[in-house]
N, C-alpha and C positions, 0 to 999 in steps of 0.2 A: 818240769825242769826245776832244779834247785840250784841256788847260788849260795855259797858259803863265804862269809866274810869274817876274817879274823882281824880284829882291831885291837891294838894295844898302844898304850901310851908309855913308852919306856922312859920318857923324860930325860933324854940325853942332854947333857949340858953342852951347849954349842961351843964352849971354850975347850972342851975335851974331845969332841968328835965333829967331823964335817958332815954335811948332808950326804955326800957321796959315801962316806963310811957307814952312815946309818942305813943307806940304801943297800949296801953290801950285806949288812946284818940281815935285813929283811929278805934279800935274794937268797942267801944261804939257807935261811929258815924255810922259805917256800920250796926250794929244791929238795930239802930233806923231808918236808911234810908231804909233798906231792910225788916224790920219787921221779920227778921230771916227766910225769905222764899227763899232767894237766896244765892248762894255761893259767897264768896268774897276773895280777896287776899290783904294783907297789907304788905307793905315793908317800913322799916325805915332805913335810912342810914345817915351818917354824910357827909355833903357836905360843904366844906369850914369851916366856924365857927359856923354853925347851924345844927340842925337835920332836915332832910327833910322826909316827909311821903307821900307815894303813896297808893291809895286805888283803887282797880279794882273790879267792881261788875259784876257778870255774871247774865244776866237777866232771866235765867231759872234755874231750879234745875237739874243739870246733873246726879244726883244720883237716880232720879225717873224714 
């Protein structure tokens, strides 16, 4: 079993984007990347002066 984790630090300026908006960016990316066939986890947190986002994709559908 393999897990793929895509992690990127887009350095969103908190004055220009909300954590919810950053989450929506990650969710849209995950949907397009997985074609909604795999489960994924998205986490957004503030790290120093910017928002950081993590995306983890599970390469199989655990619900089937």
